[in-house]
C-alpha positions in Angstrom: -13.5 1.7 27.3 -13.7 -0.5 29.7 -15.9 -2.5 27.6 -13.9 -2.9 24.5 -10.7 -4.1 27.0 -13.0 -6.7 28.7 -13.8 -7.6 25.4 -10.3 -8.4 24.4 -9.1 -9.9 27.1 -11.8 -12.6 27.1 -11.2 -12.7 23.0 -7.3 -13.5 24.0 -8.1 -16.1 26.7 -10.6 -17.8 24.4 -8.1 -18.1 21.5 -5.7 -19.7 23.9 -7.8 -22.7 23.7 -7.2 -23.1 20.2 -3.8 -21.6 19.4 -1.9 -25.0 19.8 -4.2 -26.2 16.5 -2.8 -23.4 13.9 0.4 -22.6 12.6 1.1 -18.4 12.2 0.4 -17.6 8.3 1.9 -14.7 6.6 0.2 -12.4 4.4 3.2 -11.9 1.9 3.9 -16.2 2.1 5.2 -15.5 -1.7 8.5 -13.3 -0.1 9.0 -15.7 2.4 10.4 -19.3 0.4 11.3 -20.9 3.5 7.7 -20.7 5.4 5.8 -21.1 2.2 7.5 -24.4 1.3 10.8 -26.4 2.1 11.3 -27.1 -1.3 11.7 -23.6 -2.1 15.0 -23.7 -0.4 18.0 -22.5 -2.9 16.0 -21.6 -6.0 17.2 -18.3 -6.0 20.6 -20.5 -6.4 22.9 -17.9 -4.6 22.6 -17.0 -1.3 19.6 -15.8 0.0 18.5 -14.2 3.5 15.3 -13.1 4.7 14.0 -11.2 7.3 9.8 -11.0 8.6 8.1 -9.0 10.9 4.5 -9.4 11.6 2.0 -8.0 14.0 -1.7 -9.7 13.9 -4.5 -7.8 16.2 -1.9 -5.2 17.8 -5.3 -4.0 19.9 -4.8 -7.2 22.0 -1.5 -5.1 23.9 0.9 -2.1 23.9 4.3 -2.5 21.8 5.5 -4.5 18.8 4.6 -7.8 20.5 1.3 -6.6 21.8 -0.8 -9.2 19.5 0.2 -12.2 17.8 3.8 -10.7 17.1 6.4 -13.3 15.0 9.9 -12.7 14.4 11.8 -14.5 11.6 14.6 -15.0 9.4 16.1 -17.2 6.8 18.9 -18.4 5.1 19.0 -20.4 1.8 21.6 -21.5 -1.1 21.2 -23.6 -4.0 24.9 -26.2 -4.8 24.7 -27.2 -8.5 27.4 -29.9 -7.9 25.3 -32.1 -6.0 22.0 -30.8 -7.3 21.0 -30.0 -3.9 19.7 -26.5 -1.6 19.8 -26.2 1.9 17.8 -23.7 4.0 17.9 -22.8 7.9 14.4 -21.0 9.2 14.3 -19.3 12.8 11.0 -18.1 14.0 9.7 -16.6 17.6 5.8 -16.4 17.7 4.8 -14.2 20.6 1.3 -13.4 22.1 0.5 -10.3 24.2 3.4 -9.3 25.3 5.2 -12.7 25.9 2.6 -14.7 27.3 2.8 -17.3 25.0 5.6 -18.1 23.1 6.8 -20.6 20.6 10.5 -20.6 19.0 11.5 -22.9 16.6 14.6 -23.7 14.4 14.2 -25.6 11.0 16.6 -27.1 8.8 15.8 -28.1 5.3 17.5 -30.1 2.5 16.1 -30.1 -1.1 17.1 -32.0 -4.4 16.5 -30.8 -7.5 15.6 -32.5 -10.9 16.1 -30.3 -14.0 13.6 -31.4 -16.6 15.0 -29.3 -19.0 16.1 -25.3 -19.3 12.9 -23.9 -18.4 11.3 -26.6 -15.9 12.2 -28.0 -12.6 11.2 -30.5 -10.2 11.8 -30.2 -6.6 11.6 -32.6 -3.1 12.4 -31.8 0.3 12.2 -32.7 3.6 12.5 -30.4 6.6 13.6 -31.1 10.3 12.4 -28.6 13.0 13.0 -28.1 16.7 10.6 -26.3 18.9 10.1 -24.5 22.3 7.1 -23.4 24.0 6.6 -21.5 27.1 3.9 -19.8 28.9 4.2 -17.0 31.5 1.9 -18.5 34.0 1.9 -16.1 36.4 1.0 -13.3 34.0 -2.4 -15.1 33.2 -5.7 -14.4 34.7 -8.8 -16.6 34.9 -12.7 -16.2 35.5 -12.6 -17.3 39.1 -10.1 -14.3 39.9 -12.9 -11.6 39.4 -13.9 -9.8 42.3 -17.1 -8.2 41.5 -15.9 -4.9 43.4 -12.3 -4.8 42.5 -11.9 -6.9 39.7 -8.8 -9.0 39.2 -6.4 -7.7 41.8 -6.2 -6.9 45.4 -4.4 -3.6 46.8 -0.8 -3.7 45.1 -1.6 -5.4 42.0 -1.4 -8.5 43.5 -3.9 -10.5 41.8 -6.7 -12.5 43.5 -6.5 -16.4 44.2 -7.1 -19.0 41.4 -8.5 -23.0 41.3 -6.6 -23.3 38.3 -3.6 -26.2 38.5 -0.3 -24.9 38.2 1.7 -27.0 35.9 4.7 -28.8 36.2 6.6 -27.4 33.6 6.2 -23.9 31.7 7.2 -25.1 28.3 7.9 -27.9 25.9 10.8 -28.9 23.5 9.5 -30.9 20.3 10.9 -32.3 17.7 8.9 -32.5 13.9 9.3 -33.0 10.5 7.6 -32.1 7.2 7.8 -32.5 3.4 7.6 -30.2 0.8 7.5 -30.7 -3.3 8.0 -28.0 -5.8 7.0 -27.7 -9.9 8.6 -24.3 -11.3 9.2 -23.1 -15.0 10.1 -19.3 -16.0 6.7 -18.4 -15.6 4.7 -20.6 -13.1 5.3 -22.5 -10.0 3.1 -24.9 -7.7 3.7 -27.0 -4.7 2.1 -29.2 -1.9 3.9 -28.9 1.6 3.1 -31.5 4.3 4.1 -30.3 8.1 3.6 -31.8 11.5 4.0 -35.3 10.4 5.3 -36.5 13.4 2.1 -35.2 15.3 4.4 -34.6 18.6 2.6 -33.6 21.9 2.7 -30.3 22.7 0.8 -29.8 25.8 2.4 -28.1 29.0 -0.2 -29.8 31.2 0.1 -33.4 32.8 -2.1 -35.3 31.4 -3.3 -33.3 28.6 -2.5 -36.0 25.5 -3.1 -33.3 22.7 -1.1 -33.3 19.8 0.1 -30.8 16.9 -2.5 -31.9 14.0 -0.9 -32.3 10.5 -0.7 -29.3 8.4 -1.3 -29.5 4.5 -1.0 -26.9 2.3 -1.0 -26.2 -1.7 0.2 -22.8 -3.4 0.5 -21.7 -6.7 1.6 -18.6 -8.9 2.2 -17.5 -12.6 3.4 -14.7 -14.1 2.3 -12.7 -16.7 4.1 -10.3 -18.5 3.5 -7.3 -21.0 5.2 -4.3 -22.3 4.7 -0.7 -22.3 6.7 2.0 -23.7 9.9 3.2 -22.6 9.0 0.9 -19.6 10.4 -1.9 -18.7 9.9 -5.0 -16.4 6.1 -5.4 -15.9 3.9 -8.4 -15.0 1.0 -9.4 -13.2 1.4 -12.1 -10.8 -2.2 -13.9 -9.5 -1.5 -16.1 -6.4 -3.4 -18.7 -4.3 -2.5 -20.2 -0.9 -4.5 -23.2 0.5 -4.1 -24.4 3.9 -5.9 -27.2 6.1 -4.8 -28.1 9.7 -7.3 -30.0 11.7 -10.6 -28.3 11.2 -8.9 -25.1 10.5 -9.2 -24.3 6.3 -8.1 -20.7 5.0 -7.6 -20.0 1.7 -5.8 -16.6 0.0 -6.2 -15.3 -3.6 -4.9 -12.1 -4.9 -2.9 -10.2 -7.4 0.8 -8.4 -7.5 1.5 -6.0 -10.4 5.1 -5.8 -10.6 6.7 -1.9 -12.4 10.0 -1.6 -12.6 11.1 -1.8 -9.2 7.9 -1.2 -7.2 5.2 -3.4 -6.6 2.1 -3.7 -5.2 -0.9 -5.8 -4.4 -4.3 -7.0 -2.8 -5.2 -10.2 -1.4 -8.7 -11.8 -0.5 -8.2 -14.2 2.9 -11.3 -16.3 3.8 -11.5 -19.0 6.2 -14.2 -20.7 4.3 -16.4 -20.3 7.0 -16.4 -16.3 7.0 -14.5 -13.8 5.5 -11.2 -13.1 7.0 -9.6 -9.9 5.6 -8.7 -8.0 2.7 -4.8 -7.6 2.5 -3.1 -4.3 0.4 1.1 -4.7 -0.1 3.6 -2.5 -1.3 7.3 -3.0 -2.1 10.7 -2.0 -3.7 13.3 -3.8 -5.2 16.2 -2.7 -5.9 19.5 -4.5 -6.9 19.9 -7.5 -4.4 17.7 -6.0 -1.9 13.6 -6.3 -1.7 11.1 -4.5 1.2 7.7 -5.7 1.3 4.8 -4.0 3.6 1.5 -5.1 4.1 -1.5 -4.5 5.9 -4.8 -6.8 6.7 -7.9 -4.8 6.7 -10.1 -7.2 9.3 -13.4 -8.3 8.2 -16.5 -8.8 10.4 -17.2 -8.2 14.0 -13.4 -8.4 15.1 -12.8 -5.5 13.1 -12.8 -2.7 15.6 -11.2 -4.5 18.5 -8.4 -6.1 16.9 -6.4 -3.5 14.9 -5.7 -5.4 11.6 -2.3 -6.9 10.6 1.0 -5.7 9.7 3.7 -7.3 8.0 6.8 -5.9 7.0 9.7 -8.4 4.9 13.0 -8.0 3.7 15.1 -9.9 1.2 18.7 -10.0 0.3 19.7 -11.9 -2.5 23.6 -12.1 -3.2 23.1 -13.3 -6.9 20.2 -10.6 -7.8 18.4 -12.7 -11.0 20.5 -16.0 -11.0 18.2 -19.0 -10.1 18.9 -22.8 -9.2 16.9 -23.9 -12.6 19.9 -22.3 -14.9 22.5 -20.7 -12.7 24.9 -18.2 -14.3 28.5 -20.7 -13.3 26.3 -23.5 -15.4 25.5 -22.3 -18.8 25.6 -18.4 -19.0 21.8 -18.5 -20.3 19.4 -17.4 -17.4 15.8 -18.7 -17.9 14.4 -17.0 -14.7 11.5 -17.7 -12.9 10.5 -14.4 -12.2 7.9 -15.3 -9.6 11.0 -16.0 -7.6 12.0 -12.9 -7.8 9.9 -11.2 -5.3 
């Protein structure tokens, strides 16, 4: 047991060296439109509200914030008269019970070109404010280890360290992103570029490291089919590729929707090695949708990390309404079903 805990501690502090180089990614990316692409803001036409919680590697600590925990929420809506949409995305990332935290607020503006009743093209601009902070006095370092007593003296007082305490424990950042989306009633494809300003992110003096630019490509399709006495059945293959500095990740999967129930399986690969198999189950009824997914971690880290849990909820006030052919415009609905997830 002690060996396992020491392994997790080492794993966490090794992660600190690279956590600035990789943004949080979700398994249910198709359920979080503003995180996936700012150009997806307003695709549901009527007001849409999204909530998400993700706990990656919960074995790093106890409780809801024990691992790499993320809380997020968003609102987006389309305004047909000006062919524009807005979106607001709020996110809070926390590592190992708040040893490291990154809180952000992003505002997206998207403009839509309706090519015809079944095709749309969107372009978006996104601005973000980010605050990153560290609970410095809760960190432990290798030079604090005593061969007999470990990290602490009596009464849980940590041993001295030669690490230099930074002048500030937080950093405020402004950043920008771009997005584009092509979609129809049966398929969609988009591209996103974030961190285009490459702001400095370090909290220690003399460190000039910057957030690397993040590129992503995503696409999906709907394959509907009919069975006797059963309506609203379709398969949806999806792909999502992310590149940020030396980090490459691709997710491939398939979702099956039967009436109000949906489920799916995905495989995520980090190019150099397999990362996880993702299983998903969800329910969609009226304006409400909820989904739960679990990442089955592959490789040597499987037993030590505890996988990943993710819960998403969506409230779409307009039910099946959409920005391509809103009900208040023509009364004819040609809904891109991929957006109904």
